[in-house]
VEXDREN-2710 file (C-alpha; in Angstrom, 1 decimal):
% VEXDREN-2710
k/r/px/py/pz
1/MET/6.7/-0.4/5.1
2/SER/10.5/-0.1/5.7
3/SER/12.7/-3.5/5.3
4/ASN/13.7/-3.0/8.7
5/ILE/10.4/-3.0/10.3
6/VAL/9.4/-6.0/7.8
7/ALA/12.5/-7.8/9.2
8/ILE/11.6/-7.1/12.7
9/LEU/7.9/-8.3/12.3
10/TYR/9.0/-11.4/10.6
11/LEU/11.5/-12.2/13.3
12/VAL/8.7/-11.8/15.8
13/SER/6.4/-14.1/13.9
14/ALA/9.3/-16.6/13.5
15/LEU/9.9/-16.5/17.4
16/LEU/6.0/-17.0/17.7
17/PHE/6.1/-20.0/15.8
18/ILE/9.0/-21.5/17.7
19/PHE/7.1/-21.0/20.8
20/ALA/4.1/-22.6/19.2
21/LEU/6.1/-25.7/18.3
22/ARG/7.4/-25.8/21.9
23/GLY/3.8/-25.5/23.2
24/LEU/2.4/-28.2/21.0
25/SER/5.1/-30.6/22.4
26/HIS/2.9/-31.3/25.5
27/PRO/-0.9/-31.5/25.8
28/GLU/-1.1/-29.3/28.7
29/SER/0.7/-26.5/26.8
30/SER/-0.9/-27.2/23.3
31/ARG/-3.7/-24.5/23.6
32/LEU/-1.2/-21.8/24.3
33/GLY/1.2/-23.1/21.4
34/ASN/-1.9/-22.8/19.2
35/ILE/-2.4/-19.1/20.2
36/PHE/1.2/-18.4/19.6
37/GLY/0.9/-20.1/16.1
38/VAL/-2.3/-18.1/15.2
39/VAL/-0.7/-14.9/16.5
40/GLY/2.5/-15.5/14.6
41/MET/0.6/-16.0/11.3
42/ILE/-1.7/-13.1/11.7
43/ILE/1.4/-10.9/12.1
44/ALA/3.2/-12.6/9.0
45/ILE/0.0/-12.1/6.8
46/ILE/-0.5/-8.5/7.8
47/THR/3.1/-7.7/7.3
48/THR/3.3/-9.4/3.7
49/LEU/0.2/-7.5/2.7
50/MET/2.0/-4.3/3.6
51/PHE/4.5/-4.9/0.8
52/LYS/4.5/-2.4/-2.0
53/SER/4.7/-5.2/-4.5
54/VAL/1.3/-6.1/-3.6
55/LEU/-1.0/-5.3/-6.8
56/SER/-4.6/-6.4/-5.7
57/TYR/-5.8/-6.3/-2.2
58/VAL/-9.3/-7.4/-3.6
59/GLU/-8.1/-10.6/-5.2
60/ILE/-5.9/-11.4/-2.1
61/GLY/-8.9/-10.7/0.2
62/SER/-11.2/-12.8/-2.0
63/ALA/-8.6/-15.6/-1.8
64/ILE/-8.3/-15.3/2.0
65/LEU/-12.3/-15.2/2.5
66/VAL/-13.0/-18.3/0.3
67/GLY/-9.9/-20.1/2.0
68/GLY/-11.1/-19.3/5.4
69/ALA/-14.7/-20.2/4.8
70/ILE/-13.7/-23.5/3.4
71/GLY/-11.4/-24.2/6.3
72/THR/-14.0/-23.0/8.8
73/PHE/-16.7/-25.4/7.2
74/ILE/-14.4/-28.3/7.3
75/ALA/-13.2/-27.6/10.8
76/LEU/-16.8/-27.5/12.0
77/ARG/-17.9/-30.7/10.3
78/ILE/-14.8/-32.9/10.5
79/GLU/-15.1/-35.9/12.8
80/MET/-12.1/-36.6/15.1
81/THR/-11.8/-40.0/13.2
82/ALA/-11.1/-38.2/9.8
83/LEU/-8.5/-36.0/11.4
84/PRO/-5.6/-38.0/10.2
85/GLN/-6.8/-38.0/6.5
86/LEU/-7.6/-34.3/7.0
87/VAL/-4.0/-33.6/7.9
88/ALA/-2.7/-35.6/4.9
89/ALA/-5.2/-33.7/2.4
90/PHE/-3.8/-30.5/3.8
91/HIS/-0.2/-31.6/3.2
92/SER/-1.3/-32.3/-0.4
93/LEU/-2.4/-28.7/-0.7
94/VAL/1.0/-27.2/0.4
95/GLY/2.7/-29.6/-2.0
96/ILE/0.5/-28.5/-5.1
97/ALA/1.0/-24.6/-3.9
98/ALA/4.8/-25.1/-4.2
99/VAL/4.5/-26.5/-7.6
100/PHE/2.2/-23.7/-8.7
101/VAL/4.3/-21.0/-7.2
102/ALA/7.2/-22.4/-9.0
103/ALA/5.3/-22.6/-12.2
104/ALA/4.1/-19.0/-11.8
105/ALA/8.0/-17.8/-11.3
106/PHE/9.0/-19.6/-14.4
107/TYR/6.3/-18.2/-16.8
108/ASP/6.6/-14.7/-15.2
109/PRO/10.0/-14.4/-13.6
110/MET/10.0/-10.3/-13.8
111/ALA/7.2/-10.4/-11.4
112/PHE/9.4/-12.4/-8.9
113/GLY/12.5/-10.3/-9.5
114/ILE/14.5/-13.2/-10.8
115/GLY/15.1/-12.3/-14.4
116/ASN/13.3/-12.5/-17.8
117/ILE/11.8/-15.5/-19.5
118/GLY/14.5/-17.7/-20.9
119/SER/17.3/-15.9/-18.7
120/ILE/16.4/-16.7/-15.2
121/GLY/19.3/-16.8/-12.8
122/MET/20.9/-20.4/-12.1
123/SER/20.4/-20.1/-8.3
124/SER/16.6/-19.4/-9.0
125/LEU/16.3/-22.3/-11.3
126/ILE/17.8/-24.6/-8.8
127/GLU/15.7/-23.5/-5.9
128/MET/12.5/-23.6/-8.3
129/SER/13.4/-27.1/-9.5
130/ILE/13.9/-28.5/-5.9
131/GLY/10.7/-26.8/-4.6
132/THR/8.9/-28.3/-7.5
133/PHE/10.4/-31.8/-6.9
134/ILE/9.6/-32.0/-3.2
135/GLY/6.1/-30.1/-3.7
136/ALA/5.2/-32.7/-6.4
137/ILE/6.3/-35.7/-4.2
138/THR/4.4/-34.3/-1.2
139/PHE/1.3/-33.9/-3.2
140/SER/1.0/-37.3/-4.7
141/GLY/2.3/-39.0/-1.6
142/SER/-0.2/-37.1/0.6
143/VAL/-3.1/-37.9/-1.8
144/LEU/-2.5/-41.5/-1.6
145/ALA/-2.0/-41.4/2.2
146/PHE/-5.5/-39.6/2.3
147/GLY/-6.8/-42.6/0.3
148/LYS/-5.3/-45.3/2.6
149/LEU/-6.5/-43.5/5.7
150/GLN/-10.1/-42.8/4.1
151/GLY/-10.3/-46.6/3.1
152/THR/-10.8/-45.7/-0.6
153/VAL/-7.3/-47.3/-1.2
154/SER/-6.6/-50.5/0.4
155/GLY/-3.9/-50.2/3.3
156/LYS/-2.1/-53.5/2.2
157/PRO/1.3/-52.7/0.8
158/ILE/1.7/-53.1/-2.9
159/VAL/5.5/-54.5/-3.4
160/PHE/6.6/-55.6/-6.8
161/LYS/10.1/-56.9/-8.0
162/PHE/12.8/-54.4/-8.5
163/GLN/10.7/-51.7/-6.7
164/HIS/13.5/-50.0/-5.0
165/SER/15.7/-50.1/-8.1
166/ILE/13.1/-48.5/-10.0
167/ASN/12.5/-45.5/-7.4
168/ALA/16.2/-45.1/-7.5
169/LEU/16.3/-44.9/-11.2
170/ILE/13.5/-42.4/-11.2
171/LEU/15.1/-40.3/-8.6
172/ILE/18.3/-40.3/-10.8
173/PHE/16.2/-39.3/-13.8
174/ILE/14.7/-36.4/-11.8
175/ILE/18.1/-35.1/-11.3
176/ILE/19.1/-35.4/-14.7
177/LEU/15.9/-33.6/-15.7
178/ILE/16.6/-30.7/-13.3
179/PHE/20.4/-30.4/-14.5
180/LEU/18.8/-30.0/-18.0
181/PHE/16.1/-27.6/-16.8
182/VAL/18.8/-25.4/-15.4
183/ARG/20.7/-25.5/-18.6
184/ASN/17.8/-25.1/-21.1
185/GLN/15.0/-23.5/-19.1
186/SER/12.5/-25.5/-21.2
187/PRO/8.7/-25.6/-20.3
188/THR/8.8/-29.3/-21.4
189/ILE/11.4/-30.3/-18.9
190/PHE/9.9/-28.2/-16.2
191/TRP/6.4/-30.2/-16.5
192/SER/8.5/-33.3/-16.9
193/ILE/10.1/-32.9/-13.5
194/VAL/6.6/-32.3/-12.0
195/LEU/5.1/-35.3/-13.7
196/VAL/7.9/-37.7/-12.9
197/SER/8.1/-36.4/-9.1
198/ILE/4.2/-37.0/-8.7
199/ILE/4.7/-40.7/-10.0
200/LEU/7.5/-41.0/-7.6
201/GLY/5.4/-39.7/-4.7
202/PHE/2.8/-42.4/-5.4
203/LEU/5.6/-45.2/-5.7
204/VAL/7.2/-44.0/-2.4
205/VAL/3.8/-44.5/-0.3
206/ILE/2.5/-47.5/-2.2
207/PRO/4.7/-50.2/-0.3
208/ILE/4.0/-48.5/3.0
209/GLY/1.2/-50.5/5.1
210/GLY/-1.4/-49.5/7.4
211/ALA/0.6/-49.8/10.5
212/ASP/3.0/-47.4/9.6
213/MET/0.6/-44.8/8.5
214/PRO/1.2/-42.6/11.6
215/VAL/5.0/-42.4/10.6
216/VAL/4.0/-41.7/6.9
217/VAL/1.8/-38.7/7.9
218/SER/4.6/-37.4/10.1
219/MET/7.0/-37.8/7.2
220/LEU/4.6/-35.9/4.7
221/ASN/4.4/-33.1/7.4
222/SER/8.3/-32.9/7.0
223/TYR/8.0/-32.9/3.3
224/SER/5.4/-29.9/3.1
225/GLY/7.6/-27.9/5.4
226/TRP/10.4/-28.4/3.0
227/ALA/8.1/-27.6/0.1
228/ALA/7.0/-24.3/1.8
229/CYS/10.9/-23.6/2.4
230/GLY/11.2/-24.0/-1.2
231/ILE/8.4/-21.4/-2.1
232/GLY/10.1/-19.2/0.3
233/PHE/13.2/-19.2/-1.8
234/THR/11.3/-18.6/-4.9
235/LEU/9.4/-15.7/-3.4
236/SER/12.7/-14.6/-1.6
237/ASN/10.7/-14.5/1.6
238/ASN/12.8/-15.0/4.7
239/LEU/9.8/-15.9/7.0
240/LEU/8.5/-18.6/4.8
241/ILE/12.0/-20.2/4.6
242/ILE/12.3/-20.2/8.4
243/THR/8.6/-21.4/8.9
244/GLY/9.1/-24.3/6.2
245/ALA/12.4/-25.2/7.8
246/LEU/11.1/-25.4/11.1
247/VAL/7.9/-27.6/10.0
248/GLY/10.4/-29.7/7.9
249/ALA/12.9/-30.2/10.8
250/SER/10.1/-30.9/13.4
251/GLY/8.3/-33.2/11.2
252/ALA/11.5/-35.3/10.3
253/ILE/12.4/-35.4/14.2
254/LEU/8.8/-36.7/15.1
255/SER/9.3/-39.2/12.4
256/TYR/12.5/-40.2/13.9
257/ILE/10.9/-40.6/17.3
258/MET/8.0/-42.3/16.1
259/SER/10.0/-44.9/14.1
260/LYS/12.4/-45.2/17.4
261/GLY/9.1/-46.1/19.3
262/MET/8.2/-48.7/16.9
263/ASN/12.0/-50.2/17.1
264/ARG/12.2/-49.5/13.4
265/SER/14.5/-47.3/10.9
266/ILE/12.8/-44.4/9.0
267/ILE/14.4/-46.1/6.0
268/SER/12.9/-49.5/6.7
269/VAL/9.4/-47.8/7.2
270/VAL/9.8/-46.0/3.7
271/LEU/11.3/-49.3/2.0
272/GLY/9.6/-52.0/4.0
273/GLY/5.8/-52.1/3.2
274/PHE/5.3/-53.0/6.8
275/GLY/1.9/-53.6/8.4
276/GLY/-0.2/-54.5/5.5
277/GLU/-3.4/-56.5/5.4
278/GLN/-2.9/-60.1/5.5
279/SER/-5.0/-62.6/3.8
280/SER/-8.3/-64.1/5.3
281/SER/-6.4/-67.3/5.8
282/SER/-3.9/-65.9/8.2
283/SER/-6.4/-65.9/11.0
284/SER/-7.5/-69.4/10.3
285/ASP/-4.7/-70.7/12.6
286/ASN/-6.8/-69.5/15.8
287/SER/-10.0/-70.9/14.6
288/ASP/-9.8/-73.7/17.1
289/LYS/-9.0/-71.2/20.0
290/VAL/-11.6/-70.1/22.4
291/VAL/-12.1/-66.7/23.7
292/LYS/-13.9/-65.7/26.8
293/GLN/-16.8/-63.2/26.5
294/GLY/-18.2/-61.0/28.9
295/ASN/-20.9/-58.1/29.2
296/ALA/-21.0/-54.6/30.6
297/GLU/-22.2/-56.0/34.0
298/ASP/-19.3/-58.3/34.2
299/ALA/-16.9/-55.6/33.3
300/ALA/-18.4/-53.2/35.7
301/TYR/-18.2/-55.8/38.7
302/VAL/-14.4/-56.3/37.9
303/LEU/-13.7/-52.7/37.5
304/LYS/-15.5/-51.8/40.8
305/ASN/-13.5/-54.3/42.7
306/ALA/-10.2/-53.4/41.5
307/ASP/-7.5/-50.9/43.2
308/SER/-5.8/-49.9/40.1
309/VAL/-7.0/-49.7/36.4
310/ILE/-4.9/-48.8/33.2
311/ILE/-7.1/-47.7/30.2
312/VAL/-5.5/-48.3/26.7
313/PRO/-7.5/-46.3/24.1
314/GLY/-6.8/-47.0/20.2
315/TYR/-8.5/-46.4/17.1
316/GLY/-11.6/-48.2/18.1
317/MET/-12.3/-45.5/20.7
318/ALA/-12.0/-43.0/17.9
319/VAL/-14.4/-44.9/15.4
320/ALA/-17.0/-45.1/18.2
321/GLN/-16.3/-41.5/19.6
322/ALA/-16.2/-43.1/22.9
323/GLN/-14.0/-40.9/24.7
324/HIS/-16.6/-38.8/26.7
325/ALA/-18.4/-41.9/28.0
326/LEU/-14.8/-43.5/28.8
327/ARG/-14.2/-40.5/31.0
328/GLU/-17.3/-40.7/32.5
329/MET/-16.4/-44.2/33.7
330/SER/-13.1/-43.3/34.7
331/ASP/-14.5/-40.5/36.9
332/ILE/-16.7/-43.1/38.7
333/LEU/-14.0/-45.3/39.3
334/LYS/-11.7/-42.6/40.8
335/ASN/-14.5/-41.6/43.0
336/GLU/-14.4/-45.0/44.3
337/GLY/-10.8/-44.8/45.2
338/ILE/-9.5/-46.7/42.4
339/ASN/-6.1/-45.5/40.8
340/VAL/-7.1/-44.8/37.1
341/ARG/-4.7/-44.1/34.5
342/TYR/-4.3/-43.9/30.4
343/ALA/-1.6/-45.7/28.5
344/ILE/-0.7/-44.3/25.3
345/HIS/1.3/-46.0/22.5
346/PRO/3.3/-43.8/20.2
347/VAL/1.6/-45.0/17.1
348/ALA/-2.1/-45.5/18.5
349/GLY/-4.4/-44.3/16.0
350/ARG/-3.9/-42.9/12.6
351/MET/-1.7/-40.0/13.2
352/PRO/0.8/-38.9/15.9
353/GLY/-0.9/-37.7/19.0
354/HIS/-4.4/-39.0/17.9
355/MET/-5.2/-40.4/21.3
356/ASN/-4.1/-37.6/23.2
357/VAL/-6.2/-35.2/21.2
358/LEU/-9.3/-37.3/21.8
359/LEU/-8.8/-37.6/25.4
360/ALA/-8.1/-33.7/25.7
361/GLU/-11.5/-33.2/23.8
362/ALA/-12.9/-35.3/26.7
363/ASN/-11.2/-33.2/29.4
364/VAL/-9.2/-36.1/30.8
365/GLU/-6.5/-34.8/33.1
366/TYR/-3.0/-34.5/31.4
367/GLU/-1.1/-36.1/34.4
368/GLU/-3.3/-39.2/33.9
369/VAL/-2.2/-39.7/30.3
370/LEU/1.1/-41.6/30.3
371/GLU/3.4/-42.7/27.3
372/LEU/4.5/-46.2/26.7
373/GLU/7.9/-45.9/28.4
374/GLU/6.4/-44.3/31.4
375/ILE/3.7/-46.8/32.2
376/ASN/4.8/-50.0/30.7
377/HIS/6.5/-51.4/33.9
378/ASP/3.3/-50.8/35.9
379/PHE/1.2/-53.3/33.9
380/PRO/2.5/-56.4/36.2
381/MET/1.3/-54.6/39.4
382/THR/-2.1/-53.7/37.8
383/GLU/-5.3/-55.4/38.5
384/VAL/-7.3/-54.6/35.3
385/SER/-6.1/-53.4/31.8
386/PHE/-9.2/-51.8/30.0
387/VAL/-8.2/-52.0/26.2
388/ILE/-10.6/-50.0/24.1
389/GLY/-9.9/-50.6/20.5
390/ALA/-6.1/-50.9/20.6
391/ASN/-5.3/-53.9/18.5
392/ASP/-1.9/-53.9/16.9
393/VAL/-0.2/-52.1/19.9
394/THR/-1.0/-54.7/22.4
395/ASN/-0.2/-57.8/20.5
396/PRO/2.1/-60.0/22.4
397/ALA/3.1/-61.4/18.8
398/ALA/5.2/-58.4/18.5
399/LYS/7.4/-59.9/21.1
400/THR/7.0/-63.8/20.4
401/ASP/6.5/-64.3/16.8
402/LYS/9.6/-63.7/14.7
403/SER/7.5/-64.7/11.5
404/SER/4.9/-61.7/12.3
405/PRO/5.3/-58.4/10.3
406/ILE/5.0/-56.4/13.6
407/TYR/7.7/-58.4/15.3
408/GLY/10.3/-56.0/17.2
409/MET/7.6/-53.3/17.5
410/PRO/7.4/-52.3/21.4
411/ILE/3.9/-53.0/22.6
412/LEU/2.0/-52.1/25.8
413/ASP/2.3/-55.1/28.2
414/VAL/-1.2/-55.4/29.1
415/GLU/-1.2/-59.1/29.0
416/LYS/0.8/-58.8/32.3
417/SER/-2.1/-57.4/33.9
418/GLN/-4.2/-59.5/36.3
419/THR/-7.2/-59.2/34.1
420/VAL/-7.8/-57.8/30.6
421/LEU/-11.1/-56.3/29.4
422/PHE/-10.8/-55.8/25.7
423/ILE/-13.8/-53.9/23.8
424/LYS/-13.9/-54.8/20.3
425/ARG/-16.7/-55.0/17.7
426/SER/-15.6/-58.4/16.4
427/MET/-12.5/-60.7/16.2
428/ALA/-11.3/-58.9/12.9
429/THR/-7.8/-58.1/12.7
430/GLY/-6.4/-54.5/13.5
431/TYR/-5.1/-52.1/10.5
432/SER/-1.8/-54.2/10.2
433/GLY/-3.9/-57.3/9.5
434/VAL/-2.3/-59.2/12.3
435/ASP/-4.2/-61.5/14.6
436/ASN/-4.0/-60.5/18.3
437/GLU/-2.9/-63.3/20.4
438/LEU/-4.0/-61.2/23.6
439/PHE/-7.6/-62.2/22.6
440/TYR/-7.2/-65.8/23.5
441/ARG/-5.2/-65.4/26.8
442/ASP/-6.8/-67.0/29.9
443/ASN/-6.9/-63.4/31.6
444/THR/-8.7/-61.8/28.7
445/THR/-12.4/-61.1/28.6
446/MET/-13.7/-59.9/25.3
447/LEU/-16.5/-57.4/25.3
448/PHE/-18.0/-57.4/21.9
449/GLY/-19.9/-54.3/20.7
450/ASP/-19.8/-50.8/19.9
451/ALA/-17.2/-49.1/22.3
452/LYS/-19.2/-46.1/23.2
453/LYS/-22.4/-48.0/24.0
454/MET/-20.4/-50.6/25.9
455/CYS/-18.9/-47.8/28.2
456/GLU/-22.3/-46.2/28.7
457/ASP/-23.6/-49.6/29.7
458/ILE/-20.7/-50.1/32.1
459/VAL/-21.4/-46.7/33.5
460/LYS/-24.9/-47.6/34.1
461/SER/-23.9/-50.8/35.8
462/LEU/-21.5/-48.8/38.0
463/GLY/-24.2/-46.7/39.1
END
């Protein structure tokens, strides 16, 4: 295949990837965006396979079949609640792939057209080093993020004395190693860069607590894009460079948007250790407070006699897989002439857009799903706010308690509604470890139990 045809096909793929990102920016166009992305990737793969440098279609085909089979198996079996940690795991694979490609190029530079062993060009060595550095950090950081999201590692931030200074010294040390590697091309220095970068990746994510995990996932997405971009330079593949840059830039922009939605800077998220678990004694201050409890029949009566209802979904809905029962309840209320809408907080759930994906799975109308800034001013005029497992993003302490670790984070103003119905399994704190003052408000009724069963019981009572 001529270089001109390759360039044109790669350009088409790049444009399709841009259209994919554009489509994924809104739930209503996300399906089309996915189609653009799939078509672009198919064109990119087929074009790459047409290169004369391809030595074995059997090996490549086998790898595609194995990888495709594993991906299909995971996609069919994965629960929606596990989607955030799945994304983190995929990011780690991109990171380690960047390291492996750099290692392959270092040990067999002739195959990559970058020189001979011991005499690789300086520009190639710099690209290789940077790709290795970013890839290794992405790998270890994503593995740790996976552990925090999966629950195998505590979501509590681990902070120790001189932590930031140590991280800065490690970064300087990596820069020195890269300089030495470019000069000496030593395998020992190469693997030292890999090892020290992996350690730095762990240290960067360790101080980040549970409430900031959506931002962390977005940041790791950005890192994986830059790692892919580094692979592109190593392979001299323009499309991979463009695609990696697109993913890296879009992930960085999304991280900025989410941090802004939390009234925090990205730097404060990375350095702060915000949103960790608190000790059990932290909730003892509310031991003398009384909560008002209700049941499905009480909730059905309140909902049926309201004119307007705002549903606030959170991670509790994802855990219980209650989105279908919730939509059924919503449909009944709408048939009664009640105005029903959904309020989505930027960091609800464990990853960007988590709640939007769940609601889309239940075929909730896109125009009913509104972001925080679109709907927050409507809560004072709303009769009922129906909160389903959204803990931290509805906590008034974020506005009133300056000692709270979530102070300053914009929340959904559900407490301003006439009545708040709050579904929760227990009085346990949310992922940030902060007790929710909303539970004890006079206008709040707690509905304890599994969110899916509670919604199903409400549907029965409404019928």
